[in-house]
Structure formats: C-alpha cells, structure tokens
C-alpha positions, -999 to 999 in steps of 0.1 A, spaced: -294 -83 -186 -272 -63 -209 -260 -29 -196 -274 2 -213 -254 15 -242 -246 46 -222 -242 34 -186 -259 55 -160 -242 66 -128 -262 41 -108 -252 12 -130 -215 22 -129 -214 26 -91 -235 -5 -84 -207 -28 -98 -187 -18 -68 -212 -35 -45 -208 -69 -61 -188 -96 -42 -155 -107 -56 -130 -135 -51 -95 -122 -42 -69 -148 -35 -84 -173 -10 -112 -148 1 -146 -137 -11 -149 -100 -4 -183 -84 2 -177 -56 -23 -151 -42 -47 -141 -12 -26 -106 -11 -12 -93 11 15 -59 23 2 -29 22 25 -23 55 43 4 65 67 -11 79 99 19 80 122 1 71 154 21 40 164 40 38 197 77 46 194 86 9 194 64 4 163 35 -12 181 2 0 166 -14 27 187 -43 22 210 -69 36 186 -57 16 155 -82 -12 161 -111 12 163 -99 32 133 -97 1 110 -128 -16 124 -149 16 117 -141 11 80 -146 -27 78 -176 -24 55 -152 -20 25 -143 -52 7 -106 -50 17 -86 -28 40 -49 -24 32 -32 -10 62 -7 18 65 29 9 55 44 -13 81 82 -18 84 96 -53 82 127 -44 101 145 -16 120 162 -6 87 128 -4 70 115 25 91 115 59 75 90 81 94 83 88 130 58 65 148 50 41 119 41 5 129 63 -26 125 55 -63 122 87 -80 133 85 -82 172 62 -100 196 48 -66 207 40 -57 171 22 -90 165 2 -85 197 -8 -50 187 -18 -59 152 -38 -89 165 -61 -65 184 -67 -47 151 -73 -78 129 -97 -93 155 -117 -60 155 -119 -59 117 -129 -96 115 -156 -91 141 -172 -66 117 -170 -90 88 -141 -73 71 -108 -84 55 -74 -68 61 -40 -71 44 -10 -56 62 12 -36 38 49 -43 42 69 -11 35 106 -7 36 114 30 32 149 26 20 166 60 15 134 78 25 145 77 61 163 98 87 185 84 115 165 103 141 134 84 131 148 48 131 149 28 163 187 21 158 194 57 147 215 44 118 220 58 83 193 47 59 200 20 34 193 20 -3 204 4 -36 230 31 -40 244 60 -20 222 87 -36 201 110 -14 165 117 -25 171 155 -22 141 162 1 136 170 38 117 148 62 98 155 94 116 143 126 112 149 163 135 179 158 114 193 129 121 192 92 156 179 84 173 170 51 175 133 44 211 123 45 229 102 19 220 66 24 244 37 27 245 15 -4 234 -21 5 259 -49 -1 246 -78 -22 243 -99 9 223 -71 26 199 -71 -3 194 -108 2 190 -104 39 163 -78 32 144 -103 12 145 -126 42 133 -97 64 102 -93 42 96 -131 44 98 -131 82 75 -100 84 49 -117 62 49 -148 85 45 -125 115 16 -107 98 -2 -139 94 4 -148 130 -11 -114 139 -43 -124 121 -39 -106 89 -56 -121 59 -26 -114 38 2 -89 30 6 -63 3 42 -56 -7 48 -18 -11 66 -15 -44 55 20 -51 58 57 -41 96 60 -41 103 35 -13 129 8 -14 115 -15 -40 109 13 -65 143 27 -57 157 -5 -73 137 2 -104 150 38 -110 184 46 -125 182 78 -105 184 58 -73 201 26 -85 236 26 -101 245 -9 -89 268 -31 -109 258 -64 -93 228 -86 -102 204 -60 -88 214 -31 -111 219 -22 -147 195 -41 -169 157 -41 -166 158 -77 -155 184 -69 -127 165 -38 -115 133 -58 -112 150 -88 -95 146 -75 -59 109 -71 -62 104 -105 -78 126 -121 -51 106 -105 -23 73 -115 -39 85 -151 -45 98 -154 -9 66 -142 7 44 -163 -16 65 -193 -6 61 -184 31 24 -176 34 9 -187 1 6 -168 -32 -31 -164 -26 -23 -142 5 4 -122 -12 -1 -90 -32 20 -61 -45 15 -24 -51 32 -6 -79 32 31 -91 46 31 -127 59 66 -136 61 81 -101 86 110 -101 84 120 -64 114 123 -42 141 120 -69 127 89 -86 132 89 -123 127 55 -140 140 68 -173 129 59 -208 130 22 -200 105 26 -172 74 14 -190 92 -16 -204 105 -24 -169 69 -26 -157 58 -47 -186 86 -72 -178 80 -70 -140 42 -76 -142 46 -105 -166 71 -121 -143 50 -115 -112 19 -128 -130 36 -163 -130 34 -164 -92 -4 -164 -90 -5 -136 -64 -38 -125 -48 -38 -92 -66 -18 -64 -83 -25 -29 -69 -16 -1 -93 -13 36 -83 -21 51 -117 0 81 -127 -17 88 -161 0 66 -187 -31 50 -201 -14 29 -228 8 14 -202 -22 7 -179 -39 -11 -208 -8 -32 -214 -4 -41 -177 -41 -51 -176 -35 -75 -204 -3 -89 -189 -18 -95 -155 -41 -125 -156 -52 -122 -119 -71 -96 -99 -62 -59 -104 -69 -31 -80 -67 4 -94 -61 36 -74 -63 69 -92 -51 95 -67 -76 124 -64 -103 106 -83 -135 126 -79 -167 111 -67 -184 113 -101 -158 89 -114 -162 63 -87 -169 29 -104 -158 41 -138 -127 18 -140 -148 -12 -131 -173 -4 -157 -146 1 -183 -130 -32 -175 -97 -16 -164 -99 -30 -129 -116 -56 -107 -116 -34 -76 -111 3 -69 -90 18 -41 -98 50 -23 -78 69 3 -90 102 17 -127 96 10 -126 64 31 -104 81 57 -130 108 62 -161 85 57 -160 53 78 -193 44 62 -181 52 26 -199 22 10 -233 31 26 -229 68 15 -223 56 -20 -253 34 -20 -275 62 -6 -260 90 -28 -253 108 5 -229 137 10 -193 129 21 -173 143 50 -143 163 40 -109 151 51 -92 170 79 -56 174 66 -44 187 100 -52 153 114 -35 132 87 -3 125 106 2 120 144 -21 130 172 -49 111 187 -86 108 178 -90 141 159 -90 134 122 -86 96 129 -115 80 147 -138 110 151 -153 112 116 -191 108 120 -211 83 100 -241 96 82 -265 84 109 -243 99 136 -243 133 118 -280 132 114 -286 125 150 -261 150 163 
C-alpha cells in the first residue's frame, strides 16, 4: 500500500516499529538508545552494580548503545566512567549484556577515548591527557576536587598514535568477550578521534596531520583494525560533523573531510554509521548518498512530534534518542500508545545511585502507583 500524500503522525511513527537488519543482527524495531555518560562505574572502571538493571530496563528498543567506555587508562576523561580492557571490566559488562539479552535486546559497547578532554585527577594513572597536539580545550572539567581547568595535553608521538589504534582493537575484542553484540567507535563530540579532524586541535606534521586524508587517517585505521578483529558487521562509528564544543573547529574543510571520511569508511562494510546531526542539511544529504549501509540519525533535542520524521523522509534507517529513553524505559510502548512521557531528572544525570537512573517508572507502574 502506498503511503498517503501527506503522511499522518501515526504513519510516520509506525515506521519506527518495523524490524531492520543491522550488521549481522535483526533488530526488533528502528529505535536506538543513544550513548549517554552516566558516571556510575566503580573507580577501577568496572560497571556499577545497577548498570545491568538500567540497560535491561530499556531493552525494548531495537539497539542499545552504551555510555562511552574507555579502551585504556589514557582513554579515561571523566570520573567513574567504565572501561573494557581488564578482566574485571569484562566480567562487569558480561552481567549487563546477559541481562539485556535475557530481555531480547541488542547492545553495542561504545568505545570512547577522551583524548585532551581529560584531567589527571580523573585518570587511573593520574597522568597528563594525550591528544594529537599540545593544545588545551579551554574548558573546565569536574573532578573529585570540584571543577578544575583541563591542563594542556601531551602531544602523542607517531608510535603512540599507532599504539592507540591497537588499544581500540584490543578493547573491541574484550567487548565481544563480555557478550556485546558489537562496538560503536566514538568519533564525535570533541573526543580524541574528532580532535584529529580539527585544525584547532591537530597541528601535527606527520601522517596524521595537515591534509584531509591525514586528519582522517586515525579514524579509518581504528575502524579498519576493529573490523579486522571482530568483523565489520559488528563494528560501527559515530560522527558529529560540525561540532564546535570544547574548542573544536573543523574549519572550512570540515564538510569535505566528512565526505572523504564517510566514503572511505563505507568501503569497510561496517554495521552502521551513527550521525549526531548539527544542522548542516546539505552535508547530511551528501553523507546519506555516500554511505551505502545502515545509517542511524540522532538530532539532539528532537521534539516528540518529530519522532519518526527522518525515517519517513528517507534520511535515516534508524533514529537515536537520548534523554527520552533515559527517562522512559518503556519508550517504545509509550510511542505506540501515544502515552505521556516522563521528564528527565537532570540532577540524576551524572553519578549517584538509583535516583534518575533506574527509578523512572514505566507507564503501568505509574498508573498502579
């Protein structure tokens, strides 16, 4: 049956409930839980005791992408974020993946190296952060001592860049051992991979700096290494073209860098590309054409009345949501029933225990309260 000439809200939203093939998996719907830092891990990076419950509560979405998870000691930026490179990390994540799978869900662990977005007080080895170049982001960061300015990072040597590629590869292998269905490489939001893209953070003169091809090289090498290790159909990447947060400025060549990068990544046959859209519609259209595989689109702050619109317009194959899924563990059911949504409790976003984490009521729980 052909869609109506002017799609109704029901028609637009209903497309989200269709199953979809992503990499080697068939997902139950096209709703994605976006990665969100929650800062509730133990100090050694092992996921906290409530992590399994938190993610399993939200297993009715098609795909869960976890909070950013550091691939090494150098990769940690914030307090109490999880890792995936020790035996304790693997055991902690295995509890979570088992809980999600028991509910019929799928979960990718997001691998995130913070780069210069780090403070020595937050890292397990208490060393200076590392980055493409010795340029500070010009912003403070929360630490156990309160807000502190982020110090100038140490510029990575060429060999350290290559070692970091190996760190990502090792972390991906550990993620699969922990039961994850795959990994998403965090190439967005001003962290290490995007720092390589931006001339404001990357003034290198080796093969990882200067030209578009050189600045994209690290991201491509990380993706290639992980795809080789665990399979391209379990490997994905998240990008945020045009992000200007925390001192990132990709310059006039930024759009062309992403056109080149996405075309090169497309050759790898990855499970999906996840775009955090910053508003450049012509670039989004170009990337959609360049990427032959599955595309997930996240529009930060997207209102409920626009849920499903990017699927209906053909701009995406799945849509990712953050705060609405954080506050509504039964987000999919509420969409289907046109039910009201819980509001997110911002005071519970980072750190703490159950409040603002696992205590959001489902619709049935709220009605029976």
